[in-house]
VEXDREN-2710 file (C-alpha; in Angstrom, 1 decimal):
% VEXDREN-2710
k/r/px/py/pz
1/MET/10.5/25.8/-30.1
2/ASP/12.6/23.3/-31.8
3/ALA/12.9/23.9/-35.8
4/SER/13.0/20.4/-36.4
5/VAL/9.4/20.0/-35.0
6/ILE/8.6/23.0/-37.2
7/GLU/9.9/21.0/-40.0
8/LYS/7.9/17.7/-39.1
9/THR/4.8/19.9/-38.6
10/ILE/4.9/21.3/-42.0
11/ARG/6.2/18.0/-43.8
12/GLU/2.9/15.9/-42.1
13/LEU/0.4/18.7/-42.5
14/LYS/1.0/19.3/-46.4
15/LEU/0.5/15.7/-46.9
16/LEU/-2.8/15.6/-44.8
17/ALA/-4.1/18.7/-46.4
18/GLN/-3.9/17.3/-50.1
19/LYS/-6.4/14.7/-49.0
20/LYS/-9.8/15.9/-50.3
21/PRO/-12.4/15.9/-48.0
22/LEU/-10.6/16.2/-44.6
23/MET/-12.6/13.5/-42.2
24/GLY/-12.3/12.0/-39.2
25/SER/-8.8/11.4/-37.4
26/ASP/-7.3/13.4/-40.6
27/SER/-9.4/16.5/-39.8
28/SER/-8.7/16.4/-36.4
29/ARG/-4.7/16.1/-36.9
30/VAL/-4.9/18.8/-39.4
31/ASP/-6.3/21.0/-36.6
32/GLU/-3.9/19.9/-34.0
33/LEU/-1.0/20.4/-36.9
34/LEU/-2.3/23.8/-37.8
35/ARG/-2.5/25.0/-33.8
36/VAL/1.6/23.9/-33.5
37/LEU/2.3/26.4/-36.3
38/LYS/-0.1/29.3/-35.1
39/MET/1.5/29.2/-31.4
40/ALA/4.9/29.2/-33.1
41/GLY/4.3/32.6/-34.3
42/TYR/3.3/31.7/-37.9
43/SER/0.4/33.9/-39.4
44/ASN/-2.9/32.3/-41.1
45/ARG/-1.2/33.8/-44.8
46/GLU/2.2/32.2/-43.8
47/ILE/0.6/28.8/-42.7
48/SER/-1.0/28.5/-46.1
49/GLY/1.9/29.4/-47.9
50/LEU/4.0/26.8/-46.3
51/ILE/1.4/24.0/-47.5
52/ASP/1.9/25.4/-50.9
53/ASN/-2.0/26.7/-50.2
54/THR/-3.4/23.7/-50.0
55/LEU/-5.6/25.4/-47.3
56/SER/-6.7/28.4/-47.8
57/VAL/-5.9/31.7/-45.3
58/SER/-9.8/31.6/-44.5
59/THR/-9.8/27.8/-44.1
60/VAL/-6.4/28.1/-41.8
61/LYS/-8.2/31.1/-39.8
62/SER/-11.5/29.5/-38.8
63/ARG/-9.5/26.4/-37.9
64/THR/-7.0/28.4/-35.5
65/THR/-9.5/30.8/-34.0
66/GLY/-8.6/31.5/-30.4
67/ILE/-5.2/30.2/-30.7
68/HIS/-2.0/32.7/-29.6
69/VAL/1.5/32.7/-30.0
70/MET/3.6/30.7/-27.5
71/ASP/7.0/30.5/-28.7
72/PRO/8.1/32.4/-31.7
73/SER/11.8/31.3/-31.5
74/SER/11.8/29.0/-34.4
75/LYS/9.8/31.9/-36.8
76/THR/13.2/34.3/-35.6
77/ASP/15.4/31.6/-36.2
78/THR/14.1/31.1/-39.6
79/ILE/14.1/35.0/-40.4
80/LYS/17.6/34.8/-39.4
81/VAL/18.6/31.8/-41.7
82/LEU/16.7/33.8/-44.6
83/SER/18.6/37.0/-43.7
84/GLN/21.9/35.1/-43.8
85/LEU/21.4/33.6/-47.2
86/LEU/20.7/37.1/-48.2
87/GLU/23.9/38.2/-46.9
88/MET/25.7/35.4/-48.5
89/GLY/24.1/36.6/-52.2
90/PHE/21.8/33.7/-52.3
91/GLY/17.9/34.7/-53.2
92/LEU/14.6/33.3/-52.9
93/GLU/15.2/31.3/-56.5
94/ASP/18.4/30.0/-55.0
95/VAL/16.2/28.6/-52.0
96/ARG/13.5/27.3/-54.3
97/ALA/16.3/25.3/-56.3
98/THR/17.9/24.0/-53.3
99/ILE/14.5/22.5/-52.4
100/ALA/13.7/21.3/-55.6
101/LEU/17.1/19.6/-55.4
102/ARG/16.6/18.3/-52.1
103/SER/13.3/17.0/-53.4
104/ASP/15.0/15.3/-56.1
105/LEU/17.6/13.6/-53.7
106/ASP/15.0/12.6/-51.6
107/LEU/13.1/10.6/-54.7
108/LYS/16.4/9.3/-55.5
109/GLU/16.8/8.5/-51.6
110/VAL/20.1/10.3/-51.5
111/THR/20.9/12.3/-48.9
112/ILE/23.2/15.7/-48.5
113/GLU/25.4/13.6/-46.0
114/ASP/25.8/11.1/-49.2
115/ILE/26.8/13.9/-51.5
116/SER/29.1/15.2/-48.9
117/SER/30.8/11.7/-48.4
118/LEU/31.2/11.5/-52.3
119/ILE/33.0/15.0/-52.1
120/SER/34.8/14.0/-49.3
121/ASP/36.3/10.4/-50.7
122/ALA/37.0/12.1/-54.0
123/ASP/39.0/14.7/-52.1
124/GLN/41.0/11.9/-50.5
125/SER/41.4/10.0/-53.3
126/ALA/42.7/13.3/-55.2
127/LEU/39.9/12.8/-57.6
128/PRO/38.6/16.2/-58.4
129/LEU/34.7/16.4/-58.5
130/LYS/35.2/17.4/-62.1
131/GLU/36.5/14.5/-63.0
132/LEU/33.4/12.4/-61.4
133/ILE/31.1/14.6/-63.6
134/LYS/33.0/14.0/-66.7
135/LEU/33.0/10.5/-65.8
136/ASN/29.3/10.4/-65.4
137/MET/29.0/12.2/-68.7
138/GLU/30.8/9.5/-70.6
139/ARG/29.1/7.2/-68.9
140/LYS/25.8/8.6/-70.4
141/ALA/27.2/9.1/-73.8
142/SER/28.3/5.2/-73.8
143/ASP/24.8/4.3/-72.9
144/LEU/25.9/2.7/-69.6
145/THR/23.4/2.5/-66.9
146/PHE/24.8/2.6/-62.9
147/ASP/24.2/-1.2/-62.5
148/GLN/26.6/-1.9/-65.4
149/LEU/29.1/0.9/-64.6
150/LYS/29.1/-1.1/-60.9
151/GLU/29.4/-4.6/-62.3
152/GLY/32.5/-3.2/-64.5
153/LEU/33.8/-1.6/-61.3
154/ASP/33.6/-5.2/-59.6
155/ILE/34.9/-7.3/-62.1
156/GLN/38.0/-4.9/-62.4
157/TYR/38.2/-5.5/-58.6
158/GLN/38.2/-9.3/-59.2
159/MET/41.0/-8.8/-62.1
160/ARG/43.0/-7.0/-59.6
161/GLN/42.4/-9.6/-56.8
162/GLU/43.2/-12.1/-59.3
163/LYS/46.7/-10.2/-60.7
164/LEU/44.7/-10.3/-64.0
165/THR/46.3/-7.2/-65.9
166/ILE/44.6/-5.3/-68.5
167/ASP/47.2/-6.3/-70.8
168/ALA/45.9/-9.9/-70.2
169/VAL/42.5/-9.1/-71.6
170/ARG/43.7/-7.6/-74.6
171/LYS/45.7/-10.5/-75.2
172/HIS/42.3/-12.6/-74.5
173/ILE/40.6/-10.2/-77.1
174/GLN/43.2/-10.8/-79.7
175/ALA/42.9/-14.8/-78.9
176/SER/39.0/-14.5/-79.4
177/LYS/39.6/-13.0/-82.5
178/THR/42.0/-15.9/-83.7
179/LEU/40.0/-18.5/-82.1
180/GLY/36.8/-17.4/-83.4
181/GLY/35.2/-15.6/-80.6
182/HIS/35.4/-15.1/-76.8
183/ASN/33.1/-18.4/-75.8
184/LYS/35.9/-20.4/-77.8
185/VAL/38.5/-18.8/-75.4
186/LEU/36.6/-19.7/-72.3
187/ASP/36.0/-22.9/-73.8
188/ALA/39.7/-23.5/-74.1
189/ILE/40.4/-22.2/-70.6
190/ALA/37.5/-24.2/-69.0
191/SER/38.7/-27.5/-70.7
192/TYR/42.7/-26.6/-69.9
193/GLY/42.1/-27.9/-66.6
194/SER/40.8/-31.4/-67.9
195/LEU/44.0/-31.3/-70.3
196/ILE/46.1/-31.0/-67.3
197/ALA/44.4/-34.0/-65.5
198/ILE/44.8/-36.1/-68.9
199/ASP/48.4/-35.3/-69.2
200/GLY/49.0/-36.5/-65.7
201/GLU/47.1/-39.6/-66.1
202/VAL/49.0/-40.4/-69.5
203/ARG/52.1/-39.9/-67.3
204/ARG/51.1/-42.2/-64.7
205/LEU/49.8/-44.6/-67.2
206/THR/53.1/-44.6/-69.1
207/SER/55.0/-44.9/-66.1
208/GLU/53.3/-47.9/-65.1
209/LYS/53.4/-49.0/-68.6
210/LYS/57.5/-49.0/-68.2
211/GLY/57.1/-51.0/-64.8
212/LEU/54.9/-53.8/-66.6
213/ASP/57.4/-54.0/-69.9
214/GLN/60.1/-54.6/-67.2
215/ILE/58.0/-57.0/-65.4
216/LEU/56.7/-58.9/-68.9
217/GLU/60.7/-58.8/-70.1
218/GLU/61.6/-60.7/-66.7
219/LEU/58.5/-63.1/-67.3
220/HIS/60.0/-63.9/-70.7
221/MET/63.5/-64.3/-69.5
222/ASN/61.9/-66.9/-66.7
223/VAL/59.9/-68.7/-69.4
224/LYS/63.0/-69.0/-71.7
225/ASP/65.2/-70.3/-68.4
226/LEU/62.3/-72.6/-68.0
227/GLU/62.3/-73.7/-71.4
228/GLU/66.1/-74.6/-71.4
229/LYS/65.5/-76.4/-68.3
230/LYS/62.8/-78.1/-69.6
231/ALA/64.9/-79.4/-72.8
232/SER/67.6/-80.3/-70.7
233/ALA/65.2/-82.5/-68.3
234/LYS/64.1/-83.9/-71.6
235/SER/67.0/-84.9/-72.5
236/VAL/67.8/-86.6/-69.3
237/LEU/64.5/-88.3/-69.7
238/ASP/65.1/-89.5/-73.1
239/ASN/68.5/-90.7/-72.1
240/VAL/66.6/-92.6/-68.7
241/GLU/64.4/-93.9/-71.5
242/LYS/67.1/-95.5/-73.9
243/LEU/68.8/-97.0/-70.8
244/SER/65.9/-98.3/-69.8
245/ALA/64.8/-100.0/-73.0
246/GLN/68.9/-101.4/-72.6
247/GLY/67.7/-103.3/-69.2
248/PHE/69.2/-100.6/-67.0
249/ASP/66.6/-100.8/-64.7
250/GLU/66.2/-98.7/-61.2
251/ALA/68.1/-100.9/-59.4
252/THR/71.2/-101.0/-61.6
253/LEU/71.3/-97.3/-62.0
254/SER/71.2/-97.0/-58.5
255/ARG/74.3/-99.3/-58.4
256/LEU/75.5/-97.3/-60.9
257/LYS/75.4/-94.2/-58.9
258/SER/76.7/-96.0/-56.0
259/CYS/79.8/-96.7/-57.7
260/SER/80.0/-93.5/-59.2
261/ASP/80.0/-92.1/-55.6
262/LYS/82.4/-94.4/-54.5
263/TYR/85.1/-94.3/-57.4
264/GLY/84.9/-90.4/-58.0
265/GLY/82.4/-90.1/-60.4
266/PRO/80.9/-91.3/-63.8
267/GLY/84.3/-91.3/-65.5
268/PRO/86.2/-93.5/-63.7
269/VAL/83.7/-96.1/-63.8
270/LEU/83.2/-95.5/-67.2
271/GLU/86.9/-96.1/-67.6
272/ALA/86.6/-99.5/-65.7
273/VAL/83.8/-100.7/-67.5
274/GLU/85.5/-100.0/-71.1
275/ALA/88.7/-101.7/-69.3
276/TYR/86.8/-104.5/-68.4
277/THR/85.3/-104.9/-71.6
278/SER/89.0/-105.3/-72.9
279/LEU/90.3/-107.3/-70.3
280/ALA/87.1/-110.2/-71.5
281/HIS/88.1/-109.7/-75.0
282/ILE/91.8/-110.2/-74.3
283/LYS/90.8/-113.2/-72.2
284/GLN/88.4/-114.6/-74.8
285/GLU/91.1/-114.1/-77.5
286/THR/93.6/-115.6/-75.0
287/ALA/91.5/-118.7/-74.5
288/THR/91.1/-119.5/-78.2
289/TRP/94.7/-119.2/-78.9
290/ASP/95.3/-121.6/-76.0
291/LYS/92.5/-123.8/-77.3
292/GLU/94.1/-123.8/-81.0
293/ARG/97.6/-124.2/-79.6
294/ALA/96.5/-127.3/-77.6
295/ASN/94.9/-128.8/-80.3
296/ALA/98.0/-128.0/-82.4
297/GLU/100.0/-129.8/-79.8
298/ALA/97.4/-132.7/-79.7
299/GLY/97.8/-133.0/-83.4
300/LEU/101.8/-132.9/-83.3
301/ARG/101.7/-136.0/-80.5
302/LYS/99.4/-138.0/-82.9
303/THR/101.5/-137.6/-86.0
304/GLU/104.4/-138.2/-83.8
305/ALA/102.7/-141.6/-82.2
306/ASP/101.8/-142.4/-85.9
307/ASN/104.9/-142.3/-87.1
308/ALA/107.1/-143.6/-84.3
309/HIS/107.8/-146.9/-86.1
310/LEU/109.8/-145.1/-88.6
311/LYS/112.3/-143.7/-86.1
312/PRO/116.2/-145.6/-86.6
313/SER/116.5/-147.9/-83.5
END
């Protein structure tokens, strides 16, 4: 019979045998399990011992009456294992300690394979098992739970991922002393992104302001130019009003414009007007002198006529 079947049988039997009283299906199942052990070659006393005497030898005997040994190989294998343990220097106390340790591991939901894997990983990492034990002792001395230790390892892993060194953490601690606590440092770090955004916005607004200043300066120059043109236009309008007041209506100004275009601009026309004025003045004075001369000649003739009888004959 396979040893694993015996192990499962003993384990189940121990659990059921603890129930008091045994009734119904549980009682029937106990009888089946006792028969399995009896057919495997175990005596009534051995079966009672295997289940921590929760069933007495007499009870085992009464429940297995008429059952004969069918396959004692599993018992034989067990005896061989005990013989090998004795040859290796292990006694029954060592077996009991191993059983106690296995029970403790089971309660902690840790398997022998887990322990073996841990030792293998430690060997591959060139970390002696004693160092792991020492680390656990230091953990206890620091009042750290395994959850806290795991959290610390997770944080350290994240630090490596982010290329955050222990030196950087030391600087953080120093900064926290300067700023008045870790929260102040974290607040400063959290606001750093906002400061960068604000700085970028300030730069953008500054650039826009420069552009607006340039546009405003150009507008000022345009306004100045328009004011100069307005002043020039006002001067022209004032002159037009003055000309209009002196009788230079639109038709007259149009004729002056035509003359100006005809004789090469306003200059020649004005020179001609001035020359005409001088000529008219000369003609007026000439006429005056001609009249005075005629009056003088008439007076002379009258005088000669009046004095003709005085001339000698």
